[in-house]
C-alpha positions in Angstrom: 31.8 95.7 116.4 34.1 92.9 117.6 34.9 92.6 121.2 38.5 94.0 121.6 39.3 91.5 124.3 38.7 88.6 121.8 40.9 90.0 119.1 44.3 88.3 118.5 47.1 90.7 119.5 49.6 91.6 116.8 52.9 89.8 117.0 55.7 91.9 118.4 58.5 92.6 116.1 61.7 91.1 117.5 64.8 93.2 117.7 68.4 92.0 117.7 72.0 93.0 117.2 74.1 91.1 114.7 77.9 91.0 114.7 79.0 92.2 111.2 82.5 91.5 110.0 81.6 92.5 106.5 82.1 88.9 105.3 79.5 87.0 103.4 78.3 84.9 106.4 77.6 87.9 108.7 75.8 89.7 105.8 73.7 86.6 105.1 72.7 86.3 108.8 71.3 89.8 108.7 69.4 89.1 105.5 67.9 85.9 106.9 66.7 87.7 110.0 65.3 90.6 108.1 63.5 88.4 105.6 61.2 87.3 108.4 60.5 90.9 109.5 62.9 91.2 112.4 64.5 94.5 113.2 68.3 94.2 113.2 71.2 96.6 113.9 74.8 95.7 113.3 77.9 95.8 115.5 81.6 95.8 114.6 84.4 95.8 117.1 87.3 98.2 116.6 90.9 97.4 117.6 94.4 97.5 115.9 94.0 93.9 115.0 90.6 94.0 113.1 89.9 95.6 109.7 86.5 97.2 110.0 86.3 98.9 106.5 84.5 95.8 105.1 81.9 96.1 107.8 81.3 99.8 107.1 80.8 99.0 103.4 78.5 96.1 104.1 76.4 98.1 106.5 76.0 100.9 103.9 75.0 98.3 101.2 72.6 96.6 103.6 71.2 100.0 104.7 71.6 99.0 108.4 72.6 101.0 111.4 76.2 100.1 112.4 77.6 100.6 115.9 81.4 100.7 116.2 82.4 99.2 119.6 85.9 100.0 121.0 87.5 96.7 121.8 91.3 97.4 122.1 91.5 96.9 125.8 89.5 93.7 125.7 91.6 92.0 123.0 94.9 93.1 124.5 93.9 91.6 127.8 93.1 88.3 126.0 96.4 88.3 124.1 98.1 88.6 127.4 96.4 85.6 128.9 93.7 83.7 126.8 91.7 81.3 129.0 91.2 79.0 126.0 94.6 79.4 124.4 95.6 80.6 120.9 94.9 79.3 117.4 97.7 78.9 114.9 99.4 82.3 115.8 98.4 84.7 118.6 94.7 84.6 117.9 92.6 83.8 121.0 89.5 83.2 118.7 87.2 81.5 121.2 87.8 84.0 124.0 87.7 86.9 121.6 84.4 85.9 120.2 82.9 85.2 123.6 83.9 88.7 124.8 82.5 90.3 121.7 79.2 88.6 122.2 79.3 89.5 125.9 79.7 93.2 125.0 76.8 92.8 122.5 74.7 91.2 125.2 75.2 94.1 127.5 73.9 96.4 124.7 71.0 94.0 124.1 70.0 94.3 127.8 70.5 98.0 128.0 68.4 98.7 124.9 65.7 96.1 125.4 66.6 94.0 122.4 65.7 90.3 122.2 68.8 88.6 120.9 72.4 88.7 119.6 73.1 87.0 116.3 76.3 86.0 114.5 77.2 84.6 111.1 78.8 81.4 112.5 78.4 78.2 110.6 78.8 74.9 112.4 82.1 73.1 111.6 83.2 75.8 109.1 86.3 76.5 111.2 88.2 73.7 112.9 88.9 75.5 116.1 86.3 78.2 116.8 83.2 76.7 115.1 82.9 73.2 116.3 79.8 72.2 118.3 81.8 72.3 121.6 83.4 75.7 120.7 80.0 77.2 119.9 78.7 76.0 123.3 81.8 77.4 125.1 81.3 80.8 123.5 77.7 81.0 124.5 78.5 79.9 128.0 81.3 82.3 128.5 79.4 85.2 126.9 76.6 84.8 129.5 73.8 85.2 127.0 71.8 82.3 128.4 69.8 81.2 125.4 69.7 84.6 123.6 72.6 83.9 121.2 71.2 83.2 117.7 73.1 81.6 114.8 70.7 82.0 111.9 72.8 80.1 109.3 73.1 76.9 111.3 70.3 77.3 113.9 68.6 74.0 112.9 71.6 72.0 114.0 71.5 73.7 117.4 69.1 73.8 120.3 66.2 76.4 120.0 67.0 79.7 121.6 64.6 81.7 123.9 63.5 84.0 121.1 62.6 81.0 119.0 60.7 79.3 121.9 58.9 82.6 122.6 57.8 82.9 118.9 59.7 86.1 118.4 61.9 84.4 115.9 60.4 81.9 113.4 62.7 78.8 113.7 61.3 77.3 110.5 62.8 80.2 108.5 66.3 79.7 109.9 68.9 77.6 108.1 70.9 74.3 108.6 74.2 75.1 107.0 77.2 73.1 108.1 80.8 72.4 107.0 83.4 74.3 105.0 81.7 74.5 101.6 80.9 78.0 100.5 78.5 77.0 97.7 75.3 77.3 99.8 76.3 80.7 101.0 77.0 81.8 97.4 73.6 80.6 96.3 72.0 82.5 99.1 73.9 85.6 98.2 72.4 85.5 94.7 68.9 85.2 96.2 69.4 88.2 98.5 71.2 90.2 95.8 74.5 90.4 97.6 77.2 90.9 95.0 80.1 92.8 96.7 81.5 90.7 99.5 85.1 89.8 100.3 86.6 86.3 99.8 86.8 84.2 102.9 89.6 85.3 105.2 90.0 85.8 108.9 90.5 89.6 108.7 92.4 89.5 112.0 96.0 90.5 112.1 96.5 88.1 115.1 96.4 85.2 112.6 99.3 86.7 110.5 102.6 85.4 111.7 104.6 88.4 110.4 102.5 90.8 112.4 102.7 88.5 115.5 106.5 88.7 115.4 106.2 92.4 116.0 103.5 92.0 118.6 105.5 89.4 120.5 108.6 91.7 120.4 106.5 94.5 121.8 105.1 92.3 124.5 108.6 91.2 125.5 110.2 94.7 125.6 107.8 97.5 126.2 104.8 95.4 127.1 101.2 95.7 125.7 99.8 98.0 128.4 100.1 101.2 126.4 97.5 101.0 123.5 99.5 103.7 121.7 102.4 101.2 121.1 100.0 98.6 119.9 98.5 100.9 117.3 102.0 101.8 116.1 102.4 98.2 114.9 100.2 99.0 111.9 102.7 101.4 110.4 106.1 101.1 108.8 109.0 98.7 109.1 109.9 97.8 112.7 113.5 97.3 113.9 114.8 96.4 117.3 118.2 98.2 117.5 121.3 96.8 119.2 120.9 99.0 122.3 117.3 97.8 122.7 115.3 100.8 121.3 112.3 100.3 118.9 112.7 102.1 115.6 109.9 102.4 113.0 110.7 103.4 109.4 107.9 104.7 107.3 107.2 102.8 104.0 105.3 105.5 102.2 103.6 108.9 102.6 100.7 107.4 104.6 103.1 105.8 107.1 105.2 109.0 107.4 102.1 111.0 108.2 101.0 108.5 110.8 104.4 108.4 112.5 104.5 112.2 112.7 100.9 112.3 114.1 101.6 109.6 116.7 104.9 111.0 117.9 104.7 111.5 121.7 106.2 114.3 123.6 109.6 112.7 124.3 109.9 110.6 121.1 112.6 111.2 118.5 111.6 111.9 114.9 114.1 111.7 112.0 113.7 112.5 108.3 116.0 113.1 105.4 116.7 116.6 104.2 118.4 116.5 100.9 116.7 113.4 99.4 113.1 112.1 99.5 112.9 109.5 102.3 111.1 108.1 105.3 110.0 109.5 108.6 111.6 107.4 111.4 110.2 107.2 114.9 112.5 106.3 117.7 111.5 105.5 121.3 112.5 108.1 123.9 114.7 105.5 125.7 117.1 105.3 122.8 120.8 105.5 123.6 123.1 107.7 121.5 124.4 104.6 119.7 120.8 103.7 118.8 120.1 107.2 117.6 123.2 106.9 115.3 121.9 103.6 114.0 118.5 105.1 113.4 120.1 108.0 111.4 121.8 105.4 109.2 118.5 103.5 108.7 116.7 106.7 107.8 119.4 107.6 105.2 119.7 104.2 103.8 115.9 103.9 103.2 115.8 107.2 101.4 115.6 107.7 97.6 119.4 108.4 97.5 119.6 108.4 93.6 123.4 107.7 93.7 124.2 110.2 96.4 127.1 109.3 98.6 126.0 111.6 101.5 122.5 112.1 103.0 121.5 114.7 105.5 119.2 113.5 108.3 117.4 115.9 110.6 116.8 114.7 114.2 113.9 116.3 116.1 113.9 115.5 119.8 110.9 115.7 122.1 111.7 119.3 123.2 111.8 120.3 119.5 115.6 120.7 119.5 117.0 119.8 116.1 120.3 118.4 114.9 121.4 117.5 111.4 123.9 114.7 110.6 125.4 113.8 107.3 126.0 110.1 106.8 126.9 107.7 104.0 124.0 105.4 103.4 124.3 101.6 103.5 122.8 98.7 101.6 119.4 98.2 103.1 120.0 94.4 103.3 122.6 95.0 106.0 119.7 95.8 108.4 117.8 92.6 107.9 119.0 91.1 111.1 117.4 94.0 113.0 114.0 93.9 111.3 111.1 92.3 113.1 
């Protein structure tokens, strides 16, 4: 029988968290790591600004555990004052990514994992994926050599897991630049067929959404997360008296506005025609309430009616009905955000 002390110990299976947006690059990073026998769990960060449904679908297709990490307070703080500035809109990409990786690193330490991985590709994005940006993100995240970028690792310095032999560097990749052809070829090899087209997936890159966000920052401020989540629903108007008014676009919006009504808010809806729910801030003046009534009526399905009845429900559940003549919706364009 062989002497146990002379036997070669089995290699320990490395464990890591991988950020998963649901896009092709993040899915490929998971596939590349698992192809060499590493154990990987996925993380996605939830806030009003990020769409996480793609990550949920990808995790299910990859059959990988997915952790949904609350991130609203983090990103609102960065939108207020981003140390590295914004991209083309109100997107603090470098600081946002560094904070995500920092949060992932905290989970890594707490659970005894070996690394955090991302789907970044060197020079794929002109602001957030240059060599300097990648270094800045790693430095600010505080991961100290345990941030792994499997798709472009061969262009970067070896990480601690690679130097320790936990991750096989020779089985990592050397992708660089904006071409998607290498990723699409890899997708075929790994059997990935359902993945979204390249896009940021972040509302902070969309200028229309940022107009509403900047208006909220200027008037009510961003401290109340409830107000930030409301930006996802309906048409937003800033009324002449200063009140915020949100007009539902469809049944989904209407249900959300009713659900998100706070104790002192004012809710309006049409009575004698199909129409929107309208949410009005509790600071609204009477003139703004009258304007909101007109908005509610004018966005209803009036079908030639000359008079529309609008019910006003105040925070104490008192109700009042007003009959108004609807206007052309275009007359409110100057108030729309």
